C-alpha positions in Angstrom: 47.6 29.2 105.8 43.9 29.7 105.3 42.9 28.0 108.6 45.2 29.7 111.1 44.6 33.2 109.5 40.8 32.7 109.6 40.9 31.7 113.2 43.1 34.6 114.0 40.8 37.1 112.2 37.8 36.0 114.3 40.0 35.9 117.4 41.1 39.5 116.9 37.5 40.8 116.9 35.8 41.6 120.2 33.9 38.7 121.6 30.2 39.5 122.1 28.8 39.6 125.7 25.7 40.8 127.4 27.3 44.2 127.8 29.5 44.4 124.7 28.5 43.9 121.1 30.6 41.5 119.1 33.2 42.8 116.7 32.8 42.3 113.0 35.3 40.6 110.8 35.6 40.3 107.0 38.2 38.5 105.0 38.8 37.4 101.4 40.6 34.1 101.4 41.3 31.0 99.4 38.3 28.8 99.0 40.3 25.6 99.1 39.0 24.8 102.6 35.5 24.4 101.2 36.3 21.2 99.3 39.7 19.9 100.5 40.0 17.6 103.4 41.9 20.0 105.7 38.8 22.2 105.8 36.6 19.6 107.5 37.4 20.6 111.1 37.4 24.3 110.2 33.8 24.1 108.9 32.4 21.5 111.2 34.1 22.5 114.5 35.1 26.1 114.3 32.9 28.1 111.9 29.8 26.6 113.3 30.6 28.4 116.5 31.0 31.8 114.8 28.2 34.1 113.7 28.6 34.0 110.0 26.5 36.6 108.3 27.6 36.4 104.7 29.5 34.0 102.5 30.3 35.4 99.0 31.7 33.3 96.2 34.3 35.5 94.4 36.0 32.7 92.5 34.4 33.9 89.3 35.3 37.6 89.8 38.4 39.0 88.1 40.6 40.1 91.0 44.2 40.9 89.9 46.9 39.2 91.9 44.6 36.5 93.3 46.1 33.4 91.9 43.7 31.1 93.8 39.9 31.0 93.8 38.6 33.1 96.6 35.6 33.5 98.9 34.6 36.4 101.2 33.5 35.6 104.7 31.7 38.2 106.9 30.8 37.5 110.5 30.8 38.4 114.2 32.9 36.8 116.9 30.0 35.3 118.9 27.7 32.3 118.8 25.3 32.2 115.8 22.3 34.5 116.3 20.4 34.0 113.0 19.0 30.9 111.4 20.2 31.9 107.9 23.3 33.2 106.3 23.3 35.5 103.3 25.1 33.7 100.4 26.2 34.9 97.0 26.5 31.9 94.8 28.6 31.9 91.6 26.8 31.1 88.4 29.3 32.1 85.6 32.8 33.5 85.7 34.1 36.7 84.2 34.0 36.2 80.4 37.1 38.2 79.7 39.6 40.6 81.3 37.7 43.8 82.2 39.4 47.1 81.5 38.6 48.1 85.1 38.4 45.0 87.4 36.1 47.0 89.8 33.6 47.2 86.9 33.8 43.5 86.0 30.5 41.9 85.3 30.8 39.4 88.2 32.1 41.9 90.8 29.4 44.4 89.9 26.7 41.8 90.1 27.9 40.9 93.6 28.0 44.6 94.7 24.6 45.4 93.2 22.7 42.4 94.4 24.2 41.5 97.8 21.2 43.0 99.5 18.7 41.4 97.1 18.0 37.8 98.3 16.2 36.0 95.6 18.2 37.4 92.8 19.0 34.8 90.2 21.1 36.3 87.4 23.6 35.4 84.7 26.5 35.9 87.0 25.4 35.2 90.6 22.5 33.9 92.7 21.7 35.6 96.1 20.0 33.5 98.7 19.6 33.3 102.5 20.9 29.8 103.2 19.7 27.8 106.3 22.7 27.9 108.6 22.8 24.1 108.9 23.7 24.0 105.2 27.0 25.5 106.1 27.6 23.2 109.1 29.0 20.2 107.1 32.0 19.8 104.8 32.2 20.3 101.8 30.6 23.6 100.9 29.2 24.1 97.5 28.6 27.8 96.6 27.4 27.3 93.1 24.2 29.2 92.0 21.9 28.8 89.1 20.1 25.8 90.7 23.2 23.8 91.2 22.5 23.1 94.9 19.0 22.0 94.2 20.1 19.5 91.6 22.8 18.2 93.8 20.2 17.7 96.6 17.9 15.8 94.3 20.7 13.5 93.2 21.7 12.8 96.8 18.0 12.4 97.8 17.4 9.8 95.2 20.2 7.6 96.4 19.9 4.7 98.8 23.7 4.0 99.2 27.0 5.7 98.8 30.0 4.4 96.9 31.8 4.0 100.2 29.2 1.4 101.3 30.0 -0.7 98.2 33.8 -0.7 98.1 36.3 -2.7 100.0 38.6 -0.6 102.2 39.9 2.8 101.3 40.0 4.2 97.8 43.6 4.6 96.8 46.3 2.0 97.0 48.9 3.4 94.7 52.6 2.4 95.0 55.1 5.0 96.1 58.5 4.1 94.7 60.3 7.1 96.0 62.4 7.4 92.9 60.0 6.6 90.1 62.5 7.4 87.3 64.8 4.6 88.4 62.0 2.0 88.0 60.3 3.4 84.9 61.0 2.1 81.4 59.2 2.8 78.1 56.8 0.2 76.7 58.8 -2.1 74.4 62.1 -1.7 76.3 63.9 -5.0 76.9 66.3 -5.5 79.9 69.8 -6.9 79.6 68.8 -9.8 81.9 65.9 -11.7 80.3 64.9 -12.8 83.8 63.9 -9.2 84.5 61.2 -9.3 81.8 58.9 -11.1 84.2 59.2 -8.2 86.7 58.0 -5.6 84.2 54.5 -4.4 84.8 52.4 -1.8 82.8 52.4 1.5 84.9 49.1 3.2 85.0 49.2 7.0 85.5 46.3 9.4 85.7 47.2 11.3 82.5 46.8 8.0 80.6 43.2 7.4 81.8 40.8 9.0 79.4 37.4 8.1 78.0 37.1 4.6 79.3 40.6 3.7 78.0 44.0 3.2 79.7 46.6 4.2 77.2 49.9 2.7 78.5 53.3 4.0 77.4 55.3 3.2 80.5 56.2 0.0 82.3 57.6 -0.3 85.8 60.1 -2.7 87.4 58.0 -4.5 90.0 60.2 -6.0 92.7 57.5 -8.2 94.2 55.8 -11.4 93.4 52.5 -10.1 92.1 49.7 -10.3 94.5 52.0 -10.8 97.5 54.6 -8.8 99.4 57.4 -11.3 98.7 60.4 -9.4 97.4 62.1 -10.9 94.3 65.4 -10.3 92.6 65.2 -11.8 89.0 68.0 -9.6 87.9 66.4 -6.5 89.3 69.3 -5.6 91.5 71.6 -5.8 88.6 69.3 -3.6 86.5 68.9 -1.0 89.2 72.5 -1.0 90.3 73.4 2.3 88.6 70.7 4.0 90.8 71.7 2.1 94.0 73.1 5.2 95.9 69.9 7.1 95.3 67.6 4.2 96.1 69.5 3.3 99.3 69.2 6.8 100.7 65.4 7.2 100.1 63.8 8.7 103.3 61.0 6.8 105.0 59.3 7.6 108.3 61.7 5.2 110.0 64.8 6.7 108.3 66.5 5.3 105.2 65.4 2.1 103.5 67.6 -0.2 105.7 66.2 1.5 108.9 62.7 0.7 107.6 63.7 -3.0 107.1 63.4 -2.7 103.3 65.7 -3.9 100.6 67.2 -1.1 98.6 65.5 -2.2 95.4 62.0 -2.2 96.9 59.4 0.5 96.8 59.2 2.9 99.7 55.5 2.2 100.0 53.6 -0.8 98.6 49.9 -1.4 99.5 49.0 -5.0 98.8 45.2 -4.7 98.7 44.8 -3.4 95.1 46.9 -6.3 93.8 45.3 -9.3 95.6 42.5 -9.6 93.0 42.6 -8.8 89.3 39.6 -6.5 88.9 39.9 -2.8 89.8 38.4 0.5 88.8 41.0 3.2 88.5 40.5 6.8 87.7 42.3 10.1 86.9 43.0 11.9 90.2 43.3 15.3 88.4 41.3 16.0 85.2 38.7 18.3 83.7 36.1 15.5 83.6 35.5 12.1 85.2 37.6 9.3 83.7 37.1 5.8 85.2 38.5 2.7 83.7 38.1 -1.0 84.5 41.4 -2.8 84.9 41.6 -6.5 84.7 44.9 -7.1 86.5 48.6 -7.3 86.1 49.3 -3.5 86.3 50.8 -1.2 88.9 49.1 2.1 89.8 50.7 5.5 90.2 49.4 7.9 92.9 47.7 9.9 90.1 45.6 6.8 89.3 43.9 5.7 92.6 42.1 2.4 92.8 38.6 1.4 93.8 38.3 -2.2 94.9 35.0 -4.0 95.4 34.6 -6.8 98.0 36.3 -10.1 97.3 34.2 -12.2 94.9 32.6 -9.2 93.2 31.9 -10.1 89.5 33.0 -8.2 86.4 29.3 -7.3 85.8 29.2 -5.5 89.2 32.3 -3.6 88.3 30.9 -2.6 84.9 27.6 -1.5 86.4 29.5 0.8 88.8 31.8 1.9 86.0 28.8 3.1 84.0 27.4 5.4 86.6 30.9 6.8 87.6 31.5 7.8 84.0 28.2 9.5 83.5 27.6 13.3 83.2 25.6 13.1 86.4 28.6 11.8 88.3 30.7 14.5 86.7 28.3 17.1 87.9 28.2 15.8 91.5 32.0 15.4 91.7 32.7 18.9 90.5 30.3 20.3 93.2 32.3 18.4 95.9 35.9 18.6 94.5 38.5 21.2 94.6 39.1 23.1 91.3 42.8 23.4 90.4 42.5 25.8 87.5 42.1 25.9 83.8 42.7 28.5 81.0 43.2 31.8 82.9 41.6 35.1 81.9 44.1 37.9 81.5 47.7 38.1 82.7 47.3 39.9 86.0 47.4 36.8 88.1 43.6 36.6 88.5 42.2 33.2 89.1 39.3 33.0 86.6 39.0 30.4 83.9 38.0 31.4 80.4 35.9 28.3 79.9 34.4 26.4 82.9 34.9 23.0 81.1 38.7 23.7 81.0 38.9 23.7 84.8 40.9 20.7 86.2 39.5 19.2 89.4 41.1 17.0 92.1 38.9 13.9 92.6 39.9 12.4 95.9 39.1 9.0 97.4 37.5 10.7 100.4 35.1 12.6 98.1 34.3 9.5 96.1 33.4 7.6 99.3 30.3 9.9 99.6 29.3 9.6 95.9 25.5 8.8 95.9 24.6 5.7 93.9 21.2 5.2 92.2 19.1 2.2 93.2 19.7 0.7 89.7 23.0 0.8 88.0 23.5 1.1 84.2 25.1 -2.3 83.6 24.2 -2.6 79.9 25.7 0.8 78.9 28.7 0.3 81.1 29.4 -3.1 79.5 28.9 -1.7 76.0 31.2 1.2 76.5 33.9 -0.9 78.2 33.8 -3.4 75.3 34.1 -0.6 72.7 37.0 0.9 74.7 38.8 -2.4 74.6 38.3 -2.5 70.8 39.5 1.1 70.5 42.6 0.3 72.5 43.8 -2.4 70.0 43.0 -0.1 67.0 45.6 2.6 67.9 48.9 3.0 66.0 50.7 2.0 69.2 48.9 -1.3 69.4 49.4 -1.9 65.7 53.2 -1.6 65.8 53.3 -4.0 68.8 51.8 -6.7 66.6 54.4 -6.7 63.9 55.6 -4.6 61.0 53.2 -1.8 60.3 52.2 -1.1 56.7 50.3 1.8 55.1 47.2 -0.3 54.4 47.1 -1.6 57.9 47.4 1.9 59.4 44.7 3.2 57.1 42.4 0.3 58.0 43.1 0.9 61.7 42.3 4.6 61.4 38.9 3.8 59.8 38.1 1.3 62.5 39.2 3.7 65.2 37.0 6.5 63.9 34.0 4.1 63.7 34.5 2.8 67.2 34.9 6.3 68.6 31.7 7.3 66.9 29.9 4.4 68.5 31.3 5.4 71.9 30.2 9.0 71.6 26.7 7.8 70.8 26.6 5.1 73.6 27.9 7.7 76.1 24.9 9.9 75.2 22.6 7.1 75.9 24.3 6.4 79.2 24.0 10.1 80.2 20.3 10.3 79.4 19.6 6.9 81.1 21.4 8.1 84.3 19.2 11.3 84.5 16.2 9.0 84.8 17.9 6.7 87.3 18.5 9.6 89.6 14.9 10.9 89.2 15.9 14.1 87.4 13.3 13.2 84.8 10.5 10.6 84.7 10.7 10.2 80.9 12.7 7.5 79.3 14.8 9.4 76.7 17.1 6.6 75.6 17.1 5.1 72.2 15.9 1.5 71.9 16.4 0.9 68.2 19.1 -1.3 66.7 20.3 1.4 64.4 21.8 3.9 66.8 23.9 6.1 64.6 27.5 6.9 65.2 28.1 10.4 66.3 30.9 12.8 65.7 31.7 15.7 68.0 29.3 18.5 67.5 26.3 16.3 67.0 25.4 15.6 70.6 22.2 17.2 71.9 24.1 19.5 74.3 26.3 20.7 71.4 23.3 21.5 69.2 22.0 23.6 72.1 25.4 25.3 72.4 25.6 25.9 68.7 22.2 27.6 68.6 23.3 29.8 71.6 26.4 30.8 69.7 24.4 31.5 66.5 22.1 33.7 68.6 25.0 35.6 70.3 24.0 34.1 73.7 27.4 32.4 74.3 31.1 33.0 73.7 32.2 29.4 74.3 35.2 28.2 72.4 34.2 24.5 72.8 34.0 23.8 69.1 37.3 25.5 68.2 39.2 23.7 71.1 37.9 20.3 70.2 38.1 20.6 66.4 34.4 20.0 65.9 31.8 21.6 63.6 28.8 23.2 65.3 25.4 22.3 63.9 22.1 23.9 64.7 20.0 21.3 62.9 19.3 17.6 63.2 21.3 15.6 60.5 19.1 14.2 57.8 21.1 10.9 57.7 19.9 10.0 61.2 17.1 7.4 61.5 13.8 9.2 61.9 13.2 7.6 65.3 16.5 8.9 66.5 15.8 12.4 65.1 12.5 12.4 67.0 14.2 11.4 70.2 16.8 14.1 70.0 14.1 16.6 69.4 12.4 15.4 72.6 15.7 15.8 74.4 16.0 19.4 73.0 12.5 20.1 74.3 13.2 18.8 77.8 16.4 20.8 78.0 14.3 23.9 77.3 11.6 23.0 79.8 13.5 21.1 82.6 16.0 23.3 84.5 17.7 20.2 86.1 18.5 18.6 82.7 19.4 22.0 81.2 22.0 22.4 83.9 23.5 18.9 83.4 23.6 19.2 79.6 26.4 21.8 79.7 29.9 21.3 78.3 31.5 21.4 81.8 29.7 18.0 82.6 29.8 16.4 79.1 32.7 14.2 78.1 35.2 16.1 75.9 36.5 13.2 73.8 39.7 15.2 73.4 41.7 12.5 71.7 45.2 13.1 70.4 45.2 13.6 66.6 45.8 10.3 64.7 48.8 11.8 62.8 50.6 12.4 66.1 49.8 8.9 67.4 51.0 7.4 64.1 54.3 9.4 64.0 55.1 8.4 67.6 54.3 4.8 67.1 56.4 4.5 63.9 59.3 6.3 65.6 59.1 3.9 68.5 59.0 0.9 66.2 62.0 2.2 64.3 64.1 3.0 67.4 63.3 -0.4 68.9 64.3 -2.1 65.6 67.5 -0.2 65.5 68.4 -1.5 68.9 69.0 -4.9 67.4 72.4 -6.2 68.4 73.5 -6.9 64.8 73.8 -3.1 64.2 76.1 -2.4 67.1 78.3 -5.5 67.6 80.9 -6.9 65.2 81.3 -10.5 64.2 83.5 -11.1 67.3 80.8 -9.8 69.6 82.6 -6.5 70.3 80.6 -3.3 70.5 81.1 -1.0 67.5 80.2 2.6 67.0 78.5 3.4 63.6 78.3 6.5 61.6 75.0 7.4 60.0 76.3 6.3 56.6 77.5 3.0 57.9 74.2 2.4 59.7 72.3 3.4 56.5 74.2 0.9 54.5 73.2 -1.9 56.9 69.6 -0.6 57.1 69.0 -0.8 53.4 69.4 -4.6 53.6 66.3 -4.7 55.9 63.3 -4.2 53.6 60.8 -4.1 56.5 62.8 -1.4 58.2 63.2 0.7 55.1 59.5 0.4 54.4 58.6 1.7 57.9 61.2 4.4 57.6 59.5 5.6 54.4 56.1 5.6 56.2 57.5 7.6 59.1 59.3 10.0 56.7 56.2 10.4 54.5 58.1 9.6 51.3 57.9 6.8 48.8 61.6 6.7 47.8 63.0 7.5 51.2 66.5 8.9 51.5 67.8 6.5 54.2 70.7 8.7 55.3 68.6 11.9 55.7 65.7 10.0 57.3 68.0 8.2 59.8 69.7 11.5 60.6 66.4 13.1 61.4 65.3 10.1 63.4 68.5 9.7 65.5 69.7 13.2 66.0 68.2 13.4 69.5 69.1 9.7 70.3 72.7 9.6 69.3 75.8 10.2 71.5 78.2 12.8 70.1 81.5 11.2 69.0 83.7 13.8 70.4 84.3 13.9 74.2 84.2 17.7 74.1 80.6 17.5 72.8 79.6 15.0 75.4 81.1 16.4 78.6 80.8 19.7 80.5 83.9 21.8 81.4 84.6 20.0 84.7 84.6 16.7 82.7 
């Protein structure tokens, strides 16, 4: 409702003429129009014809009851009369819930400095912006030098991402009833022919830190790479959902009205599936997560797809992947994307995040089309990190149990390998970030490491984290970065690092101190979080999945004549004890050496079993 109300507000004010001064209007409204696509016409066709006098970013102020980030617009209902617009740009949000919101640090800073252009403080920056800066969508009302850095990034670019890609960014399927088609990884259909129709299903939440962690597969009713509809037992498998699938609504009516078979998807865009290589990304996330996919998968709408022109090589994809996953890209995307919220301050409905790095953003294909690319892309770093990511993906507990029967020694070895690979990735990402600063002209100095002994890094050892740790020690920051990510802050350079690397990190610390552009980018909100799920949780889930899949074996649930048979836990335990592999994995999952099979199976199957009494299975109506 932002657009019609804004237009109405200006329309209610008196229109300025030669004999009558224009009426003033002021409004506090959602700032979503500044970044989201619906605001394009409002900014470029309507507001350019109004005499805006002040634009005040209040998204960082603690305003009870405002559940969305806001902006204040003040203007007159007449053609623009001045060449500049007073702008209050946000620098830092309210650090906590103030006793009196009217006395909040951000709000007071706005009130006290609105008439002081040139003010550049901890909370807001006040400037007189050239009016043409507000004539194009999107708006970025970030202070503290953010606009200047964004302009430098854009000014150094010779091409945008949209000029390099093929077609529109997107291309996800829209099944219309996802739950009918979705199956867990490892699930086997009753009809073996349907196995060929199962495809890994990529969702945005599974795309993190260069890796696509797949836990779901999708029944894909097409010949891959074409629009030819196939059966292969799919109709039989989906028959229980037929009534729901038949009645799905399309623009033409139901599925039959649209000329679609009832077991098809409502919408299926062929382009992403014609060639194997794609770059997919998390549509909503706190940071930028782009992953190279090498084909055979299906993409959810939360994981849009970037396709390069036909014939593009893997190296071209990896070079692009490198820059898209950099901290510089994260910075630019956040200035041009809509924030969807993070960890809120207080319980009064105010829309202020406790920590800027916890804010989730909506990264749209339209925004990405405009992403400025440097003249040279970081192919080497992109290739290195992608290779490490592939190694990491096969070192997880989930991957381990897919290869056979897991053992304690195999899990321990995989854990060590996983930790080492992650340490290499953290270090390589640092090199990528610092290389990208130079590629965009933010520094002329080469601050990457060229030695063969690049040390593995753990969270807390990156240059930006050392700076943050020193700020915390000096009482200059209240960030919870280290607590949230389970890392240890350090204020010194580790002795075990090679001397050349220590010297390089010191140079990086020095340039953060002296170069405001780099100081801005080396903040937690633009640095990769590496917020991986604890190994113990991954291990428990993987072992549980292996056990449940093993217990699905037909021998446990059918008698010698092939008739289905219900089993009690005791009966099942008696059969399980004859399977040494199963007992061994059950002991691993239970965390005991001499596992009590009955108790362990009870704990494992309580949420999976069907109650044996009808009264416990059915509701009152039956």
